[in-house]
C-alpha positions as a Markdown table, in Angstrom:
| # | Residue | x | y | z |
|---|---|---|---|---|
| 1 | Met | 87.2 | 128.3 | 42.4 |
| 2 | Thr | 84.0 | 128.8 | 40.8 |
| 3 | Val | 81.2 | 130.4 | 43.0 |
| 4 | Phe | 77.9 | 129.5 | 42.3 |
| 5 | Leu | 74.0 | 129.2 | 44.1 |
| 6 | Asn | 72.0 | 126.5 | 43.1 |
| 7 | Phe | 68.0 | 125.6 | 44.3 |
| 8 | Glu | 67.1 | 122.0 | 43.4 |
| 9 | Asn | 62.7 | 122.0 | 44.2 |
| 10 | Val | 63.3 | 123.4 | 47.0 |
| 11 | Thr | 60.3 | 123.7 | 49.1 |
| 12 | Val | 60.0 | 125.6 | 52.8 |
| 13 | Gln | 57.0 | 125.7 | 55.1 |
| 14 | Tyr | 56.0 | 127.8 | 58.6 |
| 15 | Pro | 54.2 | 126.3 | 61.1 |
| 16 | Ile | 51.2 | 128.0 | 62.0 |
| 17 | Tyr | 49.5 | 126.8 | 65.3 |
| 18 | Asn | 46.3 | 128.0 | 67.0 |
| 19 | Ser | 45.2 | 129.5 | 63.5 |
| 20 | Arg | 42.5 | 127.0 | 62.5 |
| 21 | Ser | 39.5 | 129.0 | 62.6 |
| 22 | Met | 37.3 | 131.2 | 60.5 |
| 23 | Ser | 37.8 | 131.4 | 56.6 |
| 24 | Leu | 38.8 | 135.0 | 57.5 |
| 25 | Arg | 41.5 | 134.2 | 60.0 |
| 26 | Asn | 42.7 | 132.3 | 57.5 |
| 27 | Gln | 42.9 | 134.8 | 54.6 |
| 28 | Leu | 44.9 | 137.1 | 56.8 |
| 29 | Ile | 47.4 | 134.2 | 57.1 |
| 30 | Arg | 47.7 | 134.0 | 53.8 |
| 31 | Ile | 48.0 | 137.9 | 53.2 |
| 32 | Gly | 50.5 | 138.1 | 56.2 |
| 33 | Thr | 53.3 | 135.3 | 54.8 |
| 34 | Gly | 52.4 | 135.7 | 51.0 |
| 35 | Gly | 52.6 | 131.6 | 51.2 |
| 36 | Met | 50.1 | 128.9 | 50.7 |
| 37 | Ile | 48.2 | 127.3 | 53.3 |
| 38 | Glu | 49.1 | 124.0 | 52.2 |
| 39 | Ser | 47.4 | 122.0 | 54.5 |
| 40 | Glu | 45.8 | 121.3 | 58.4 |
| 41 | Ala | 46.5 | 118.8 | 61.1 |
| 42 | Gly | 44.7 | 119.6 | 63.9 |
| 43 | His | 45.5 | 123.0 | 65.1 |
| 44 | Val | 48.7 | 123.5 | 62.9 |
| 45 | Gln | 48.4 | 124.6 | 59.2 |
| 46 | Leu | 51.5 | 124.7 | 57.2 |
| 47 | Val | 51.9 | 127.8 | 55.4 |
| 48 | Thr | 54.3 | 126.8 | 52.3 |
| 49 | Ala | 56.4 | 130.3 | 52.1 |
| 50 | Leu | 58.2 | 128.7 | 48.7 |
| 51 | Lys | 57.2 | 125.6 | 46.7 |
| 52 | Asn | 59.0 | 123.9 | 44.3 |
| 53 | Val | 61.1 | 126.6 | 43.3 |
| 54 | Ser | 64.7 | 125.4 | 40.9 |
| 55 | Phe | 67.4 | 127.7 | 39.6 |
| 56 | Lys | 70.9 | 128.1 | 38.8 |
| 57 | Ile | 72.6 | 131.2 | 39.6 |
| 58 | Arg | 76.2 | 131.5 | 38.4 |
| 59 | Gln | 79.6 | 133.1 | 38.8 |
| 60 | Gly | 79.3 | 136.8 | 37.3 |
| 61 | Asp | 75.5 | 136.8 | 38.4 |
| 62 | Ala | 73.5 | 140.1 | 39.4 |
| 63 | Val | 69.6 | 138.4 | 40.3 |
| 64 | Gly | 67.2 | 140.6 | 41.5 |
| 65 | Leu | 64.3 | 139.6 | 42.9 |
| 66 | Ile | 61.0 | 141.2 | 43.3 |
| 67 | Gly | 57.3 | 140.6 | 43.7 |
| 68 | His | 54.9 | 141.5 | 46.4 |
| 69 | Asn | 54.7 | 142.3 | 50.0 |
| 70 | Gly | 55.3 | 138.7 | 51.6 |
| 71 | Ala | 55.9 | 136.8 | 48.2 |
| 72 | Gly | 58.6 | 135.0 | 49.4 |
| 73 | Lys | 62.0 | 137.3 | 48.9 |
| 74 | Thr | 63.3 | 137.2 | 52.3 |
| 75 | Thr | 62.1 | 133.4 | 52.7 |
| 76 | Met | 64.4 | 132.6 | 49.6 |
| 77 | Leu | 67.4 | 134.5 | 51.0 |
| 78 | Arg | 67.3 | 133.2 | 54.4 |
| 79 | Thr | 67.2 | 129.9 | 52.5 |
| 80 | Met | 70.3 | 130.9 | 50.3 |
| 81 | Ala | 71.9 | 131.3 | 53.1 |
| 82 | Gly | 71.8 | 128.3 | 54.9 |
| 83 | Val | 69.6 | 130.1 | 57.2 |
| 84 | Tyr | 66.5 | 128.1 | 56.9 |
| 85 | Thr | 66.4 | 124.5 | 55.9 |
| 86 | Pro | 64.0 | 123.0 | 53.0 |
| 87 | Asn | 61.4 | 120.9 | 54.0 |
| 88 | Ser | 62.2 | 119.7 | 51.3 |
| 89 | Gly | 64.7 | 119.7 | 47.8 |
| 90 | Arg | 68.5 | 120.8 | 47.8 |
| 91 | Val | 70.7 | 123.8 | 48.0 |
| 92 | Thr | 74.3 | 124.1 | 46.5 |
| 93 | Lys | 76.7 | 126.9 | 46.3 |
| 94 | Ser | 80.1 | 127.6 | 47.0 |
| 95 | Gly | 82.0 | 130.6 | 48.0 |
| 96 | Arg | 81.8 | 132.4 | 51.2 |
| 97 | Ile | 78.4 | 134.0 | 51.9 |
| 98 | Ala | 77.7 | 137.3 | 53.1 |
| 99 | Thr | 74.1 | 138.8 | 54.3 |
| 100 | Leu | 72.7 | 142.2 | 54.6 |
| 101 | Leu | 69.6 | 141.1 | 56.1 |
| 102 | Asp | 68.6 | 142.1 | 59.3 |
| 103 | Leu | 71.4 | 144.4 | 60.0 |
| 104 | Ser | 70.8 | 144.3 | 64.0 |
| 105 | Ala | 71.1 | 140.9 | 64.5 |
| 106 | Gly | 73.8 | 139.9 | 67.0 |
| 107 | Met | 73.7 | 143.2 | 68.5 |
| 108 | Asp | 74.6 | 143.5 | 71.9 |
| 109 | Pro | 73.7 | 147.4 | 73.3 |
| 110 | Glu | 75.3 | 147.2 | 76.1 |
| 111 | Leu | 78.6 | 146.3 | 75.0 |
| 112 | Ser | 80.9 | 149.4 | 73.2 |
| 113 | Gly | 81.1 | 149.4 | 69.1 |
| 114 | Tyr | 84.0 | 148.2 | 69.3 |
| 115 | Glu | 83.0 | 144.8 | 71.3 |
| 116 | Asn | 80.0 | 144.6 | 68.3 |
| 117 | Ile | 82.6 | 145.2 | 65.7 |
| 118 | Thr | 84.4 | 141.6 | 67.0 |
| 119 | Arg | 81.0 | 140.3 | 68.0 |
| 120 | Ile | 78.9 | 140.3 | 64.4 |
| 121 | Ser | 82.1 | 139.9 | 62.3 |
| 122 | Thr | 82.5 | 136.9 | 64.4 |
| 123 | Leu | 79.1 | 135.5 | 63.9 |
| 124 | Leu | 79.1 | 136.6 | 60.3 |
| 125 | Gly | 81.8 | 133.9 | 60.0 |
| 126 | Leu | 85.7 | 136.1 | 60.4 |
| 127 | Ser | 88.8 | 135.6 | 62.2 |
| 128 | Thr | 90.1 | 137.7 | 64.4 |
| 129 | Ala | 92.7 | 138.6 | 61.8 |
| 130 | Gln | 90.0 | 139.2 | 59.2 |
| 131 | Ile | 88.6 | 141.6 | 62.1 |
| 132 | Gln | 91.3 | 142.9 | 63.5 |
| 133 | Ala | 91.9 | 144.1 | 59.8 |
| 134 | Asn | 88.6 | 145.2 | 59.6 |
| 135 | Val | 88.6 | 147.9 | 62.2 |
| 136 | Lys | 90.1 | 151.1 | 60.6 |
| 137 | Asp | 88.1 | 150.2 | 57.9 |
| 138 | Ile | 85.1 | 150.5 | 60.0 |
| 139 | Glu | 86.5 | 153.9 | 61.8 |
| 140 | Glu | 86.9 | 155.9 | 58.6 |
| 141 | Phe | 83.7 | 155.0 | 57.2 |
| 142 | Thr | 81.5 | 155.4 | 60.7 |
| 143 | Glu | 83.3 | 158.9 | 62.0 |
| 144 | Leu | 81.9 | 157.5 | 64.9 |
| 145 | Gly | 85.5 | 158.0 | 66.6 |
| 146 | Asn | 85.8 | 157.6 | 70.5 |
| 147 | Phe | 81.9 | 156.9 | 70.9 |
| 148 | Leu | 83.1 | 153.0 | 69.6 |
| 149 | Gln | 84.4 | 153.1 | 73.0 |
| 150 | Leu | 81.4 | 153.7 | 74.6 |
| 151 | Pro | 78.1 | 151.0 | 74.8 |
| 152 | Val | 75.7 | 151.1 | 71.8 |
| 153 | Arg | 73.0 | 151.9 | 73.5 |
| 154 | Thr | 74.4 | 155.5 | 73.9 |
| 155 | Tyr | 74.1 | 155.9 | 69.9 |
| 156 | Ser | 71.5 | 158.0 | 67.7 |
| 157 | Ser | 69.7 | 155.6 | 65.1 |
| 158 | Gly | 71.7 | 156.4 | 63.0 |
| 159 | Met | 75.2 | 156.3 | 64.2 |
| 160 | Thr | 74.3 | 152.9 | 65.3 |
| 161 | Met | 73.0 | 152.2 | 61.6 |
| 162 | Arg | 76.3 | 153.5 | 60.4 |
| 163 | Leu | 78.1 | 151.3 | 62.7 |
| 164 | Leu | 76.4 | 148.2 | 61.5 |
| 165 | Phe | 75.7 | 149.1 | 57.9 |
| 166 | Ala | 80.5 | 149.4 | 58.1 |
| 167 | Ile | 81.1 | 145.6 | 60.0 |
| 168 | Ala | 78.0 | 143.9 | 57.4 |
| 169 | Thr | 80.0 | 145.5 | 54.5 |
| 170 | Ser | 83.3 | 144.9 | 55.7 |
| 171 | Thr | 83.8 | 141.4 | 54.6 |
| 172 | Lys | 84.9 | 140.1 | 51.2 |
| 173 | Pro | 82.7 | 137.3 | 50.3 |
| 174 | Asp | 82.2 | 135.3 | 47.0 |
| 175 | Ile | 78.2 | 135.8 | 47.2 |
| 176 | Leu | 76.7 | 138.6 | 49.0 |
| 177 | Leu | 72.2 | 138.7 | 49.6 |
| 178 | Val | 71.2 | 142.1 | 50.0 |
| 179 | Asp | 67.6 | 142.9 | 51.0 |
| 180 | Glu | 66.1 | 146.3 | 50.6 |
| 181 | Met | 69.6 | 148.0 | 51.6 |
| 182 | Phe | 68.9 | 151.7 | 49.8 |
| 183 | Asn | 66.7 | 153.4 | 51.9 |
| 184 | Thr | 68.3 | 153.9 | 55.3 |
| 185 | Gly | 69.6 | 156.7 | 56.8 |
| 186 | Asp | 69.5 | 160.3 | 55.7 |
| 187 | Thr | 70.7 | 161.5 | 52.8 |
| 188 | Ala | 74.3 | 162.1 | 52.8 |
| 189 | Phe | 74.5 | 158.7 | 54.7 |
| 190 | Arg | 72.3 | 156.8 | 51.6 |
| 191 | Glu | 74.5 | 158.6 | 49.0 |
| 192 | Gln | 78.0 | 157.4 | 51.1 |
| 193 | Ala | 76.0 | 154.0 | 51.4 |
| 194 | Lys | 75.2 | 153.2 | 47.7 |
| 195 | Arg | 78.7 | 153.8 | 46.6 |
| 196 | Arg | 80.2 | 151.7 | 49.4 |
| 197 | Met | 77.9 | 148.9 | 48.1 |
| 198 | Glu | 78.8 | 149.5 | 44.5 |
| 199 | Glu | 82.5 | 149.0 | 45.5 |
| 200 | Leu | 81.1 | 146.1 | 47.5 |
| 201 | Ile | 79.3 | 144.4 | 44.5 |
| 202 | Arg | 81.9 | 144.6 | 42.0 |
| 203 | Ser | 84.1 | 142.6 | 44.0 |
| 204 | Val | 81.7 | 139.8 | 44.6 |
| 205 | Gly | 81.3 | 136.6 | 42.3 |
| 206 | Val | 77.8 | 136.8 | 42.9 |
| 207 | Phe | 75.1 | 139.3 | 43.9 |
| 208 | Val | 71.4 | 138.7 | 45.1 |
| 209 | Phe | 68.9 | 141.7 | 46.0 |
| 210 | Ala | 65.6 | 142.0 | 46.6 |
| 211 | Ser | 63.9 | 145.0 | 46.8 |
| 212 | His | 60.9 | 146.7 | 45.6 |
| 213 | Asp | 62.3 | 149.4 | 43.7 |
| 214 | Thr | 62.5 | 148.4 | 40.5 |
| 215 | Lys | 64.4 | 151.1 | 39.3 |
| 216 | Ser | 67.3 | 149.9 | 41.7 |
| 217 | Val | 66.8 | 146.3 | 40.9 |
| 218 | Lys | 67.2 | 147.6 | 36.9 |
| 219 | Thr | 70.7 | 148.8 | 37.8 |
| 220 | Tyr | 72.5 | 146.7 | 40.1 |
| 221 | Cys | 70.8 | 143.6 | 38.1 |
| 222 | Lys | 70.9 | 141.4 | 34.7 |
| 223 | Arg | 68.6 | 138.4 | 35.7 |
| 224 | Phe | 65.7 | 139.2 | 37.4 |
| 225 | Phe | 62.8 | 136.6 | 39.2 |
| 226 | Phe | 59.5 | 137.6 | 39.9 |
| 227 | Leu | 58.0 | 135.4 | 43.0 |
| 228 | Glu | 54.4 | 135.3 | 43.7 |
| 229 | His | 53.2 | 132.7 | 46.6 |
| 230 | Gly | 56.3 | 130.7 | 47.0 |
| 231 | Thr | 57.0 | 130.4 | 43.4 |
| 232 | Ala | 59.6 | 131.7 | 41.2 |
| 233 | Met | 59.6 | 132.6 | 37.6 |
| 234 | Glu | 62.5 | 134.3 | 35.9 |
| 235 | Ile | 61.3 | 137.4 | 34.0 |
| 236 | Asp | 63.1 | 139.8 | 31.1 |
| 237 | Ala | 64.5 | 143.1 | 32.4 |
| 238 | Lys | 61.4 | 145.0 | 30.0 |
| 239 | Asp | 59.1 | 143.5 | 32.1 |
| 240 | Val | 60.5 | 143.9 | 34.8 |
| 241 | Asp | 58.1 | 147.1 | 36.2 |
| 242 | Lys | 54.6 | 145.7 | 35.2 |
| 243 | Ala | 55.5 | 142.2 | 37.1 |
| 244 | Ile | 55.3 | 144.2 | 40.2 |
| 245 | Val | 51.2 | 144.8 | 39.3 |
| 246 | His | 50.8 | 141.5 | 37.4 |
| 247 | Ala | 51.7 | 138.1 | 37.1 |
| 248 | Pro | 54.2 | 137.3 | 34.6 |
| 249 | Lys | 53.2 | 137.4 | 31.0 |
| 250 | Pro | 53.5 | 133.8 | 29.1 |
| 251 | Asn | 56.9 | 134.8 | 27.8 |
| 252 | Ala | 58.3 | 134.4 | 31.5 |
| 253 | Lys | 60.8 | 131.8 | 32.0 |
| 254 | Lys | 60.3 | 129.3 | 34.7 |
| 255 | Ala | 63.5 | 129.9 | 36.9 |
| 256 | Ala | 64.6 | 126.0 | 36.6 |
| 257 | Gln | 64.9 | 126.3 | 33.1 |
| 258 | Ala | 67.8 | 129.5 | 33.4 |
């Protein structure tokens, strides 16, 4: 099977209710979302988080998404994952997708660690057999021992992060989508998580990583998309650092041309 992930003129918009008022409020909405306020009907405004975005990601690609807060990076990842449905355009993909976006999604603090392994893994699309096969690996990575039998609400934040990260990285996807994953937990955990992530990245067909850390982006990725107010431009590796401060120079290519 050939793994790929394509966007064709994809637009994603959010409705903002009861925001029709002062121009200052409109400006705050724009800053907060990073998108463009496209239209207004009554008390509803539409913020365009992605606008006519096109690109082709092929098997073997490792793609970094960069841009300021609210530029659309997380929206793009969630659209890739199928969490968001485009208002227009088309997303086509081949291969099983795994995401490291909001790791706490699906967790029930009243359930035990083992029960949450089953619950979250099921939400990630794993079969019962796959979940059972992953339990030992999760046990060893978390080093939680008998705590896995206790409700997660009794865990420290560090213990909870270990469990969530172990579950999320136990799957063997074709396409891996990651949002700012390397800056969580204490130093020891970050090093352990980094090694585990590097092993996972090497095993996947397509890797997409959104981050403000340009050093990490350049370490793990070979292609780079700069996002600004819902638009996406592919830039060269040498332009990654300055793109965070300035818009891409004329040599930036439209992602659609990739």
